[in-house]
mmCIF file of the C-alpha atoms, coordinates in Angstrom:
data_MODEL
# 
_entry.id   MODEL 
# 
loop_
_atom_site.group_PDB 
_atom_site.id 
_atom_site.type_symbol 
_atom_site.label_atom_id 
_atom_site.label_alt_id 
_atom_site.label_comp_id 
_atom_site.label_asym_id 
_atom_site.label_entity_id 
_atom_site.label_seq_id 
_atom_site.pdbx_PDB_ins_code 
_atom_site.Cartn_x 
_atom_site.Cartn_y 
_atom_site.Cartn_z 
_atom_site.occupancy 
_atom_site.B_iso_or_equiv 
_atom_site.pdbx_formal_charge 
_atom_site.auth_seq_id 
_atom_site.auth_comp_id 
_atom_site.auth_asym_id 
_atom_site.auth_atom_id 
_atom_site.pdbx_PDB_model_num 
ATOM 1   C CA . GLU A 1 1   ? -49.049 61.195 132.215 1.00 0.00 ? 1   GLU A CA 1 
ATOM 2   C CA . ALA A 1 2   ? -50.733 58.192 129.940 1.00 0.00 ? 2   ALA A CA 1 
ATOM 3   C CA . ILE A 1 3   ? -48.717 55.955 128.047 1.00 0.00 ? 3   ILE A CA 1 
ATOM 4   C CA . VAL A 1 4   ? -50.236 54.145 125.062 1.00 0.00 ? 4   VAL A CA 1 
ATOM 5   C CA . PRO A 1 5   ? -47.387 51.084 124.257 1.00 0.00 ? 5   PRO A CA 1 
ATOM 6   C CA . LEU A 1 6   ? -46.354 50.441 120.240 1.00 0.00 ? 6   LEU A CA 1 
ATOM 7   C CA . LEU A 1 7   ? -48.888 47.651 120.060 1.00 0.00 ? 7   LEU A CA 1 
ATOM 8   C CA . PRO A 1 8   ? -51.446 47.613 122.620 1.00 0.00 ? 8   PRO A CA 1 
ATOM 9   C CA . GLY A 1 9   ? -53.339 44.990 121.334 1.00 0.00 ? 9   GLY A CA 1 
ATOM 10  C CA . ILE A 1 10  ? -51.149 42.693 121.947 1.00 0.00 ? 10  ILE A CA 1 
ATOM 11  C CA . THR A 1 11  ? -49.561 44.264 125.666 1.00 0.00 ? 11  THR A CA 1 
ATOM 12  C CA . CYS A 1 12  ? -51.012 40.678 127.882 1.00 0.00 ? 12  CYS A CA 1 
ATOM 13  C CA . ALA A 1 13  ? -49.772 38.494 125.233 1.00 0.00 ? 13  ALA A CA 1 
ATOM 14  C CA . LEU A 1 14  ? -46.339 40.358 125.928 1.00 0.00 ? 14  LEU A CA 1 
ATOM 15  C CA . GLY A 1 15  ? -46.946 40.533 129.902 1.00 0.00 ? 15  GLY A CA 1 
ATOM 16  C CA . CYS A 1 16  ? -47.376 36.603 129.797 1.00 0.00 ? 16  CYS A CA 1 
ATOM 17  C CA . LEU A 1 17  ? -43.742 36.167 128.240 1.00 0.00 ? 17  LEU A CA 1 
ATOM 18  C CA . VAL A 1 18  ? -42.087 38.285 130.484 1.00 0.00 ? 18  VAL A CA 1 
ATOM 19  C CA . ALA A 1 19  ? -43.946 36.714 133.474 1.00 0.00 ? 19  ALA A CA 1 
ATOM 20  C CA . GLN A 1 20  ? -42.639 34.190 136.199 1.00 0.00 ? 20  GLN A CA 1 
ATOM 21  C CA . ALA A 1 21  ? -42.962 30.555 135.276 1.00 0.00 ? 21  ALA A CA 1 
ATOM 22  C CA . LYS A 1 22  ? -45.098 29.291 138.795 1.00 0.00 ? 22  LYS A CA 1 
ATOM 23  C CA . TYR A 1 23  ? -46.116 26.321 139.754 1.00 0.00 ? 23  TYR A CA 1 
ATOM 24  C CA . ASP A 1 24  ? -48.224 25.675 142.850 1.00 0.00 ? 24  ASP A CA 1 
ATOM 25  C CA . PHE A 1 25  ? -48.711 21.578 144.274 1.00 0.00 ? 25  PHE A CA 1 
ATOM 26  C CA . VAL A 1 26  ? -50.894 20.790 147.172 1.00 0.00 ? 26  VAL A CA 1 
ATOM 27  C CA . GLN A 1 27  ? -50.589 17.771 149.278 1.00 0.00 ? 27  GLN A CA 1 
ATOM 28  C CA . ALA A 1 28  ? -54.172 17.060 151.837 1.00 0.00 ? 28  ALA A CA 1 
ATOM 29  C CA . VAL A 1 29  ? -52.408 15.624 155.463 1.00 0.00 ? 29  VAL A CA 1 
ATOM 30  C CA . ASP A 1 30  ? -54.898 16.666 157.971 1.00 0.00 ? 30  ASP A CA 1 
ATOM 31  C CA . GLU A 1 31  ? -52.734 14.969 161.157 1.00 0.00 ? 31  GLU A CA 1 
ATOM 32  C CA . ASN A 1 32  ? -52.153 16.397 164.229 1.00 0.00 ? 32  ASN A CA 1 
ATOM 33  C CA . LEU A 1 33  ? -49.101 18.443 164.066 1.00 0.00 ? 33  LEU A CA 1 
ATOM 34  C CA . HIS A 1 34  ? -47.167 16.536 166.683 1.00 0.00 ? 34  HIS A CA 1 
ATOM 35  C CA . ASP A 1 35  ? -48.149 13.212 165.849 1.00 0.00 ? 35  ASP A CA 1 
ATOM 36  C CA . MET A 1 36  ? -46.682 13.290 162.543 1.00 0.00 ? 36  MET A CA 1 
ATOM 37  C CA . ALA A 1 37  ? -43.040 12.175 161.421 1.00 0.00 ? 37  ALA A CA 1 
ATOM 38  C CA . PRO A 1 38  ? -40.524 14.414 161.433 1.00 0.00 ? 38  PRO A CA 1 
ATOM 39  C CA . SER A 1 39  ? -39.662 14.319 157.927 1.00 0.00 ? 39  SER A CA 1 
ATOM 40  C CA . LYS A 1 40  ? -43.372 14.322 156.851 1.00 0.00 ? 40  LYS A CA 1 
ATOM 41  C CA . ILE A 1 41  ? -43.271 18.107 155.555 1.00 0.00 ? 41  ILE A CA 1 
ATOM 42  C CA . PRO A 1 42  ? -39.878 18.516 154.481 1.00 0.00 ? 42  PRO A CA 1 
ATOM 43  C CA . ASP A 1 43  ? -40.530 15.396 152.400 1.00 0.00 ? 43  ASP A CA 1 
ATOM 44  C CA . ILE A 1 44  ? -43.308 17.156 150.924 1.00 0.00 ? 44  ILE A CA 1 
ATOM 45  C CA . ILE A 1 45  ? -41.847 20.027 150.174 1.00 0.00 ? 45  ILE A CA 1 
ATOM 46  C CA . ALA A 1 46  ? -39.050 18.628 148.519 1.00 0.00 ? 46  ALA A CA 1 
ATOM 47  C CA . GLY A 1 47  ? -41.453 16.539 146.300 1.00 0.00 ? 47  GLY A CA 1 
ATOM 48  C CA . HIS A 1 48  ? -43.253 19.291 144.963 1.00 0.00 ? 48  HIS A CA 1 
ATOM 49  C CA . VAL A 1 49  ? -39.904 21.465 144.491 1.00 0.00 ? 49  VAL A CA 1 
ATOM 50  C CA . SER A 1 50  ? -38.633 18.770 142.422 1.00 0.00 ? 50  SER A CA 1 
ATOM 51  C CA . ALA A 1 51  ? -41.719 18.216 140.557 1.00 0.00 ? 51  ALA A CA 1 
ATOM 52  C CA . GLY A 1 52  ? -41.394 22.116 139.547 1.00 0.00 ? 52  GLY A CA 1 
ATOM 53  C CA . ARG A 1 53  ? -37.822 22.187 138.502 1.00 0.00 ? 53  ARG A CA 1 
ATOM 54  C CA . ALA A 1 54  ? -38.379 19.304 136.405 1.00 0.00 ? 54  ALA A CA 1 
ATOM 55  C CA . LEU A 1 55  ? -41.069 21.391 134.846 1.00 0.00 ? 55  LEU A CA 1 
ATOM 56  C CA . LEU A 1 56  ? -39.412 24.617 134.561 1.00 0.00 ? 56  LEU A CA 1 
ATOM 57  C CA . GLN A 1 57  ? -36.649 22.426 133.049 1.00 0.00 ? 57  GLN A CA 1 
ATOM 58  C CA . ARG A 1 58  ? -39.161 21.250 130.493 1.00 0.00 ? 58  ARG A CA 1 
ATOM 59  C CA . HIS A 1 59  ? -39.792 24.643 129.687 1.00 0.00 ? 59  HIS A CA 1 
ATOM 60  C CA . HIS A 1 60  ? -36.241 26.159 129.814 1.00 0.00 ? 60  HIS A CA 1 
ATOM 61  C CA . ALA A 1 61  ? -36.183 27.993 132.420 1.00 0.00 ? 61  ALA A CA 1 
ATOM 62  C CA . ASP A 1 62  ? -33.385 28.818 135.060 1.00 0.00 ? 62  ASP A CA 1 
ATOM 63  C CA . GLU A 1 63  ? -34.308 26.240 137.341 1.00 0.00 ? 63  GLU A CA 1 
ATOM 64  C CA . PRO A 1 64  ? -30.990 26.585 139.669 1.00 0.00 ? 64  PRO A CA 1 
ATOM 65  C CA . SER A 1 65  ? -32.145 29.996 140.430 1.00 0.00 ? 65  SER A CA 1 
ATOM 66  C CA . CYS A 1 66  ? -36.251 29.428 141.077 1.00 0.00 ? 66  CYS A CA 1 
ATOM 67  C CA . THR A 1 67  ? -37.735 30.560 144.420 1.00 0.00 ? 67  THR A CA 1 
ATOM 68  C CA . VAL A 1 68  ? -40.029 28.485 146.739 1.00 0.00 ? 68  VAL A CA 1 
ATOM 69  C CA . LEU A 1 69  ? -41.900 29.557 148.892 1.00 0.00 ? 69  LEU A CA 1 
ATOM 70  C CA . ALA A 1 70  ? -44.145 27.115 150.908 1.00 0.00 ? 70  ALA A CA 1 
ATOM 71  C CA . GLU A 1 71  ? -47.548 27.321 153.317 1.00 0.00 ? 71  GLU A CA 1 
ATOM 72  C CA . ALA A 1 72  ? -49.809 24.920 155.459 1.00 0.00 ? 72  ALA A CA 1 
ATOM 73  C CA . GLU A 1 73  ? -52.821 25.259 156.116 1.00 0.00 ? 73  GLU A CA 1 
ATOM 74  C CA . MET A 1 74  ? -54.090 24.707 159.431 1.00 0.00 ? 74  MET A CA 1 
ATOM 75  C CA . ARG A 1 75  ? -56.595 25.052 162.417 1.00 0.00 ? 75  ARG A CA 1 
ATOM 76  C CA . PHE A 1 76  ? -57.227 24.224 165.899 1.00 0.00 ? 76  PHE A CA 1 
ATOM 77  C CA . GLN A 1 77  ? -58.719 20.542 165.948 1.00 0.00 ? 77  GLN A CA 1 
ATOM 78  C CA . GLY A 1 78  ? -62.770 21.051 166.178 1.00 0.00 ? 78  GLY A CA 1 
ATOM 79  C CA . GLN A 1 79  ? -62.420 23.873 164.527 1.00 0.00 ? 79  GLN A CA 1 
ATOM 80  C CA . THR A 1 80  ? -63.824 23.795 160.306 1.00 0.00 ? 80  THR A CA 1 
ATOM 81  C CA . HIS A 1 81  ? -61.791 27.552 159.531 1.00 0.00 ? 81  HIS A CA 1 
ATOM 82  C CA . THR A 1 82  ? -58.157 27.258 158.590 1.00 0.00 ? 82  THR A CA 1 
ATOM 83  C CA . ILE A 1 83  ? -55.426 29.748 158.483 1.00 0.00 ? 83  ILE A CA 1 
ATOM 84  C CA . THR A 1 84  ? -52.402 30.012 156.284 1.00 0.00 ? 84  THR A CA 1 
ATOM 85  C CA . VAL A 1 85  ? -49.265 29.883 157.508 1.00 0.00 ? 85  VAL A CA 1 
ATOM 86  C CA . PRO A 1 86  ? -46.085 30.630 156.104 1.00 0.00 ? 86  PRO A CA 1 
ATOM 87  C CA . LEU A 1 87  ? -43.600 27.858 156.385 1.00 0.00 ? 87  LEU A CA 1 
ATOM 88  C CA . ASN A 1 88  ? -39.479 28.874 156.889 1.00 0.00 ? 88  ASN A CA 1 
ATOM 89  C CA . THR A 1 89  ? -38.158 25.586 155.193 1.00 0.00 ? 89  THR A CA 1 
ATOM 90  C CA . LYS A 1 90  ? -35.051 26.186 156.737 1.00 0.00 ? 90  LYS A CA 1 
ATOM 91  C CA . ASP A 1 91  ? -36.854 25.089 159.657 1.00 0.00 ? 91  ASP A CA 1 
ATOM 92  C CA . LEU A 1 92  ? -39.564 22.578 159.634 1.00 0.00 ? 92  LEU A CA 1 
ATOM 93  C CA . SER A 1 93  ? -40.112 21.378 162.996 1.00 0.00 ? 93  SER A CA 1 
ATOM 94  C CA . ALA A 1 94  ? -43.535 20.928 164.731 1.00 0.00 ? 94  ALA A CA 1 
ATOM 95  C CA . GLY A 1 95  ? -42.276 23.419 167.385 1.00 0.00 ? 95  GLY A CA 1 
ATOM 96  C CA . ALA A 1 96  ? -41.103 26.206 164.721 1.00 0.00 ? 96  ALA A CA 1 
ATOM 97  C CA . ILE A 1 97  ? -44.507 26.111 162.798 1.00 0.00 ? 97  ILE A CA 1 
ATOM 98  C CA . LEU A 1 98  ? -46.774 26.441 165.721 1.00 0.00 ? 98  LEU A CA 1 
ATOM 99  C CA . ASP A 1 99  ? -44.763 29.727 166.894 1.00 0.00 ? 99  ASP A CA 1 
ATOM 100 C CA . VAL A 1 100 ? -45.611 30.940 163.233 1.00 0.00 ? 100 VAL A CA 1 
ATOM 101 C CA . MET A 1 101 ? -49.368 29.642 163.039 1.00 0.00 ? 101 MET A CA 1 
ATOM 102 C CA . GLU A 1 102 ? -50.231 30.857 167.241 1.00 0.00 ? 102 GLU A CA 1 
ATOM 103 C CA . VAL A 1 103 ? -48.333 34.434 165.770 1.00 0.00 ? 103 VAL A CA 1 
ATOM 104 C CA . ASN A 1 104 ? -51.016 34.007 162.389 1.00 0.00 ? 104 ASN A CA 1 
ATOM 105 C CA . TYR A 1 105 ? -54.006 33.071 164.364 1.00 0.00 ? 105 TYR A CA 1 
ATOM 106 C CA . LEU A 1 106 ? -53.507 35.604 167.508 1.00 0.00 ? 106 LEU A CA 1 
ATOM 107 C CA . ARG A 1 107 ? -53.062 38.728 164.432 1.00 0.00 ? 107 ARG A CA 1 
ATOM 108 C CA . ARG A 1 108 ? -56.155 37.222 162.917 1.00 0.00 ? 108 ARG A CA 1 
ATOM 109 C CA . PHE A 1 109 ? -58.362 36.310 165.697 1.00 0.00 ? 109 PHE A CA 1 
ATOM 110 C CA . GLY A 1 110 ? -57.199 38.338 168.814 1.00 0.00 ? 110 GLY A CA 1 
ATOM 111 C CA . ARG A 1 111 ? -57.095 35.630 170.920 1.00 0.00 ? 111 ARG A CA 1 
ATOM 112 C CA . MET A 1 112 ? -55.345 32.075 171.462 1.00 0.00 ? 112 MET A CA 1 
ATOM 113 C CA . PHE A 1 113 ? -56.282 28.914 172.985 1.00 0.00 ? 113 PHE A CA 1 
ATOM 114 C CA . SER A 1 114 ? -54.097 27.184 175.085 1.00 0.00 ? 114 SER A CA 1 
ATOM 115 C CA . GLY A 1 115 ? -53.864 23.068 174.857 1.00 0.00 ? 115 GLY A CA 1 
ATOM 116 C CA . ARG A 1 116 ? -55.388 22.920 171.869 1.00 0.00 ? 116 ARG A CA 1 
ATOM 117 C CA . VAL A 1 117 ? -54.274 20.455 169.312 1.00 0.00 ? 117 VAL A CA 1 
ATOM 118 C CA . PRO A 1 118 ? -52.646 22.183 165.724 1.00 0.00 ? 118 PRO A CA 1 
ATOM 119 C CA . VAL A 1 119 ? -53.790 20.117 162.891 1.00 0.00 ? 119 VAL A CA 1 
ATOM 120 C CA . VAL A 1 120 ? -52.052 20.607 159.246 1.00 0.00 ? 120 VAL A CA 1 
ATOM 121 C CA . GLY A 1 121 ? -54.848 19.949 156.737 1.00 0.00 ? 121 GLY A CA 1 
ATOM 122 C CA . SER A 1 122 ? -52.654 20.774 153.753 1.00 0.00 ? 122 SER A CA 1 
ATOM 123 C CA . ILE A 1 123 ? -49.384 21.655 152.432 1.00 0.00 ? 123 ILE A CA 1 
ATOM 124 C CA . ARG A 1 124 ? -49.035 24.233 149.129 1.00 0.00 ? 124 ARG A CA 1 
ATOM 125 C CA . THR A 1 125 ? -45.742 24.879 147.346 1.00 0.00 ? 125 THR A CA 1 
ATOM 126 C CA . THR A 1 126 ? -45.100 27.106 144.976 1.00 0.00 ? 126 THR A CA 1 
ATOM 127 C CA . VAL A 1 127 ? -42.029 26.757 142.579 1.00 0.00 ? 127 VAL A CA 1 
ATOM 128 C CA . ILE A 1 128 ? -41.128 29.932 140.973 1.00 0.00 ? 128 ILE A CA 1 
ATOM 129 C CA . GLY A 1 129 ? -39.016 30.457 137.729 1.00 0.00 ? 129 GLY A CA 1 
ATOM 130 C CA . PRO A 1 130 ? -37.265 33.380 137.007 1.00 0.00 ? 130 PRO A CA 1 
ATOM 131 C CA . ALA A 1 131 ? -38.628 35.868 134.460 1.00 0.00 ? 131 ALA A CA 1 
ATOM 132 C CA . PRO A 1 132 ? -37.199 35.549 131.152 1.00 0.00 ? 132 PRO A CA 1 
ATOM 133 C CA . SER A 1 133 ? -34.982 38.590 129.872 1.00 0.00 ? 133 SER A CA 1 
ATOM 134 C CA . ILE A 1 134 ? -36.524 40.001 126.667 1.00 0.00 ? 134 ILE A CA 1 
ATOM 135 C CA . SER A 1 135 ? -35.696 44.005 126.536 1.00 0.00 ? 135 SER A CA 1 
ATOM 136 C CA . LEU A 1 136 ? -38.749 45.703 125.226 1.00 0.00 ? 136 LEU A CA 1 
ATOM 137 C CA . GLU A 1 137 ? -35.794 48.222 123.380 1.00 0.00 ? 137 GLU A CA 1 
ATOM 138 C CA . THR A 1 138 ? -34.868 45.344 121.079 1.00 0.00 ? 138 THR A CA 1 
ATOM 139 C CA . LEU A 1 139 ? -38.427 45.008 119.779 1.00 0.00 ? 139 LEU A CA 1 
ATOM 140 C CA . THR A 1 140 ? -38.912 48.328 118.710 1.00 0.00 ? 140 THR A CA 1 
ATOM 141 C CA . ALA A 1 141 ? -35.443 49.476 117.665 1.00 0.00 ? 141 ALA A CA 1 
ATOM 142 C CA . LYS A 1 142 ? -35.584 48.625 113.954 1.00 0.00 ? 142 LYS A CA 1 
ATOM 143 C CA . ILE A 1 143 ? -39.139 50.202 113.711 1.00 0.00 ? 143 ILE A CA 1 
ATOM 144 C CA . ALA A 1 144 ? -37.806 53.227 115.854 1.00 0.00 ? 144 ALA A CA 1 
ATOM 145 C CA . LEU A 1 145 ? -34.656 53.583 114.135 1.00 0.00 ? 145 LEU A CA 1 
ATOM 146 C CA . ASP A 1 146 ? -37.077 54.117 110.234 1.00 0.00 ? 146 ASP A CA 1 
ATOM 147 C CA . ARG A 1 147 ? -39.165 56.554 112.405 1.00 0.00 ? 147 ARG A CA 1 
ATOM 148 C CA . ARG A 1 148 ? -36.128 58.777 113.011 1.00 0.00 ? 148 ARG A CA 1 
ATOM 149 C CA . ALA A 1 149 ? -35.590 59.867 109.340 1.00 0.00 ? 149 ALA A CA 1 
ATOM 150 C CA . GLY A 1 150 ? -38.906 60.594 108.471 1.00 0.00 ? 150 GLY A CA 1 
ATOM 151 C CA . ASN A 1 151 ? -40.908 63.238 107.745 1.00 0.00 ? 151 ASN A CA 1 
ATOM 152 C CA . PRO A 1 152 ? -43.612 64.171 110.378 1.00 0.00 ? 152 PRO A CA 1 
ATOM 153 C CA . GLY A 1 153 ? -46.878 62.101 109.865 1.00 0.00 ? 153 GLY A CA 1 
ATOM 154 C CA . SER A 1 154 ? -49.729 64.575 108.251 1.00 0.00 ? 154 SER A CA 1 
ATOM 155 C CA . PRO A 1 155 ? -53.389 64.065 109.225 1.00 0.00 ? 155 PRO A CA 1 
ATOM 156 C CA . ILE A 1 156 ? -54.856 61.638 107.158 1.00 0.00 ? 156 ILE A CA 1 
ATOM 157 C CA . MET A 1 157 ? -58.644 62.793 107.283 1.00 0.00 ? 157 MET A CA 1 
ATOM 158 C CA . TRP A 1 158 ? -60.092 65.373 109.646 1.00 0.00 ? 158 TRP A CA 1 
ATOM 159 C CA . ARG A 1 159 ? -63.311 64.466 111.440 1.00 0.00 ? 159 ARG A CA 1 
ATOM 160 C CA . THR A 1 160 ? -66.234 66.029 113.956 1.00 0.00 ? 160 THR A CA 1 
ATOM 161 C CA . LEU A 1 161 ? -65.424 65.308 117.129 1.00 0.00 ? 161 LEU A CA 1 
ATOM 162 C CA . HIS A 1 162 ? -68.046 66.231 119.833 1.00 0.00 ? 162 HIS A CA 1 
ATOM 163 C CA . ILE A 1 163 ? -66.757 67.798 122.952 1.00 0.00 ? 163 ILE A CA 1 
ATOM 164 C CA . ASP A 1 164 ? -67.738 70.111 126.106 1.00 0.00 ? 164 ASP A CA 1 
ATOM 165 C CA . ARG A 1 165 ? -67.683 73.209 124.278 1.00 0.00 ? 165 ARG A CA 1 
ATOM 166 C CA . GLY A 1 166 ? -69.283 72.078 121.128 1.00 0.00 ? 166 GLY A CA 1 
ATOM 167 C CA . SER A 1 167 ? -68.390 70.576 117.278 1.00 0.00 ? 167 SER A CA 1 
ATOM 168 C CA . VAL A 1 168 ? -65.307 71.156 116.190 1.00 0.00 ? 168 VAL A CA 1 
ATOM 169 C CA . GLU A 1 169 ? -63.176 69.073 113.089 1.00 0.00 ? 169 GLU A CA 1 
ATOM 170 C CA . CYS A 1 170 ? -59.997 67.617 114.187 1.00 0.00 ? 170 CYS A CA 1 
ATOM 171 C CA . PRO A 1 171 ? -57.122 66.048 112.392 1.00 0.00 ? 171 PRO A CA 1 
ATOM 172 C CA . VAL A 1 172 ? -56.777 61.713 112.562 1.00 0.00 ? 172 VAL A CA 1 
ATOM 173 C CA . PHE A 1 173 ? -53.206 60.423 112.489 1.00 0.00 ? 173 PHE A CA 1 
ATOM 174 C CA . ALA A 1 174 ? -52.259 57.124 111.418 1.00 0.00 ? 174 ALA A CA 1 
ATOM 175 C CA . ARG A 1 175 ? -49.947 56.205 113.986 1.00 0.00 ? 175 ARG A CA 1 
ATOM 176 C CA . ASP A 1 176 ? -47.632 53.885 111.411 1.00 0.00 ? 176 ASP A CA 1 
ATOM 177 C CA . ASP A 1 177 ? -46.739 57.654 110.347 1.00 0.00 ? 177 ASP A CA 1 
ATOM 178 C CA . LEU A 1 178 ? -45.573 59.684 113.705 1.00 0.00 ? 178 LEU A CA 1 
ATOM 179 C CA . GLN A 1 179 ? -42.156 60.245 113.830 1.00 0.00 ? 179 GLN A CA 1 
ATOM 180 C CA . VAL A 1 180 ? -40.035 59.969 116.904 1.00 0.00 ? 180 VAL A CA 1 
ATOM 181 C CA . GLY A 1 181 ? -40.279 62.948 118.689 1.00 0.00 ? 181 GLY A CA 1 
ATOM 182 C CA . GLN A 1 182 ? -43.595 64.030 116.833 1.00 0.00 ? 182 GLN A CA 1 
ATOM 183 C CA . GLU A 1 183 ? -45.601 65.639 119.111 1.00 0.00 ? 183 GLU A CA 1 
ATOM 184 C CA . VAL A 1 184 ? -49.717 65.707 118.226 1.00 0.00 ? 184 VAL A CA 1 
ATOM 185 C CA . VAL A 1 185 ? -51.907 68.657 119.936 1.00 0.00 ? 185 VAL A CA 1 
ATOM 186 C CA . GLY A 1 186 ? -55.286 67.742 121.172 1.00 0.00 ? 186 GLY A CA 1 
ATOM 187 C CA . PRO A 1 187 ? -58.111 67.733 120.374 1.00 0.00 ? 187 PRO A CA 1 
ATOM 188 C CA . ALA A 1 188 ? -56.824 64.567 118.364 1.00 0.00 ? 188 ALA A CA 1 
ATOM 189 C CA . ILE A 1 189 ? -57.186 61.241 116.925 1.00 0.00 ? 189 ILE A CA 1 
ATOM 190 C CA . ILE A 1 190 ? -54.111 58.388 116.551 1.00 0.00 ? 190 ILE A CA 1 
ATOM 191 C CA . GLU A 1 191 ? -55.609 55.377 115.030 1.00 0.00 ? 191 GLU A CA 1 
ATOM 192 C CA . GLN A 1 192 ? -53.674 52.277 114.101 1.00 0.00 ? 192 GLN A CA 1 
ATOM 193 C CA . SER A 1 193 ? -55.542 48.636 113.349 1.00 0.00 ? 193 SER A CA 1 
ATOM 194 C CA . ASP A 1 194 ? -55.941 47.760 117.170 1.00 0.00 ? 194 ASP A CA 1 
ATOM 195 C CA . THR A 1 195 ? -56.721 50.732 119.085 1.00 0.00 ? 195 THR A CA 1 
ATOM 196 C CA . THR A 1 196 ? -57.799 54.467 118.309 1.00 0.00 ? 196 THR A CA 1 
ATOM 197 C CA . CYS A 1 197 ? -56.488 57.179 121.081 1.00 0.00 ? 197 CYS A CA 1 
ATOM 198 C CA . LEU A 1 198 ? -58.342 60.279 121.505 1.00 0.00 ? 198 LEU A CA 1 
ATOM 199 C CA . ILE A 1 199 ? -55.916 63.062 122.624 1.00 0.00 ? 199 ILE A CA 1 
ATOM 200 C CA . ASP A 1 200 ? -58.764 65.727 124.153 1.00 0.00 ? 200 ASP A CA 1 
ATOM 201 C CA . GLU A 1 201 ? -58.772 69.057 124.136 1.00 0.00 ? 201 GLU A CA 1 
ATOM 202 C CA . GLY A 1 202 ? -55.944 70.491 126.723 1.00 0.00 ? 202 GLY A CA 1 
ATOM 203 C CA . PHE A 1 203 ? -53.471 67.556 126.199 1.00 0.00 ? 203 PHE A CA 1 
ATOM 204 C CA . ARG A 1 204 ? -50.599 66.565 123.989 1.00 0.00 ? 204 ARG A CA 1 
ATOM 205 C CA . ALA A 1 205 ? -49.260 63.544 122.923 1.00 0.00 ? 205 ALA A CA 1 
ATOM 206 C CA . ARG A 1 206 ? -45.588 62.912 122.136 1.00 0.00 ? 206 ARG A CA 1 
ATOM 207 C CA . VAL A 1 207 ? -43.942 59.709 120.361 1.00 0.00 ? 207 VAL A CA 1 
ATOM 208 C CA . ASP A 1 208 ? -40.856 58.851 122.635 1.00 0.00 ? 208 ASP A CA 1 
ATOM 209 C CA . GLU A 1 209 ? -37.984 56.680 121.619 1.00 0.00 ? 209 GLU A CA 1 
ATOM 210 C CA . HIS A 1 210 ? -38.979 53.729 122.091 1.00 0.00 ? 210 HIS A CA 1 
ATOM 211 C CA . LEU A 1 211 ? -42.610 54.435 120.234 1.00 0.00 ? 211 LEU A CA 1 
ATOM 212 C CA . ASN A 1 212 ? -44.662 54.972 123.012 1.00 0.00 ? 212 ASN A CA 1 
ATOM 213 C CA . THR A 1 213 ? -47.502 57.563 122.935 1.00 0.00 ? 213 THR A CA 1 
ATOM 214 C CA . ARG A 1 214 ? -47.271 59.654 126.264 1.00 0.00 ? 214 ARG A CA 1 
ATOM 215 C CA . VAL A 1 215 ? -49.465 61.977 126.280 1.00 0.00 ? 215 VAL A CA 1 
ATOM 216 C CA . GLN A 1 216 ? -49.963 64.657 129.197 1.00 0.00 ? 216 GLN A CA 1 
ATOM 217 C CA . ALA A 1 217 ? -52.452 67.441 130.090 1.00 0.00 ? 217 ALA A CA 1 
ATOM 218 C CA . GLU A 1 218 ? -50.856 71.026 128.692 1.00 0.00 ? 218 GLU A CA 1 
ATOM 219 C CA . ARG A 1 219 ? -52.106 72.865 132.057 1.00 0.00 ? 219 ARG A CA 1 
ATOM 220 C CA . PRO A 1 220 ? -54.230 71.539 134.968 1.00 0.00 ? 220 PRO A CA 1 
ATOM 221 C CA . ARG A 1 221 ? -57.741 71.489 134.991 1.00 0.00 ? 221 ARG A CA 1 
ATOM 222 C CA . SER A 1 222 ? -59.575 73.336 137.151 1.00 0.00 ? 222 SER A CA 1 
ATOM 223 C CA . MET A 1 223 ? -61.494 71.347 139.855 1.00 0.00 ? 223 MET A CA 1 
ATOM 224 C CA . ALA A 1 224 ? -63.947 74.813 139.878 1.00 0.00 ? 224 ALA A CA 1 
ATOM 225 C CA . ARG A 1 225 ? -67.850 73.721 139.402 1.00 0.00 ? 225 ARG A CA 1 
# 
């Protein structure tokens, strides 16, 4: 089944509206893990979280319920490549961080070097706010109500369509004329201001209660050549 939303031209913009607000912070460190003050990494993350909460509050997000993800880019001394080490913000002791680093290093490279000095290259914190509550039903409710009581839309014209079996004359519908529950059998064309939808032969389109156009095959197509 293929679903064509009511206003496909703004679908990406709508996705931005309903997506979570997310802010990333990175601070370079480049220090021996064991030489760092115990409070250094917690203080870096706390600073990032404070800045992220302030940004969420500025954009009217529900910052008390935000999610925090913290990672360290680490390597062993003498190496240039780093690995990403997820950090447990409830335990940021050197021992806990090293344990996670070794697990991830072994998983990635298949070997572990004892006695090597772990180096913290940088700390990255992501502060994520909750997704805003936007009901798609609310956005289409008034239009859908108007399209329940009208007469089914009729073709606005006929057009020559070239398909596998040759050329056929097919109806062209204006999507704004289609009513809730109306079906269009292919081959047919549904036009609107921001897209054109081809309903191929052997397919059927139906307008659902939220004004999505749902396209389904009437029967499975044979895979034989």
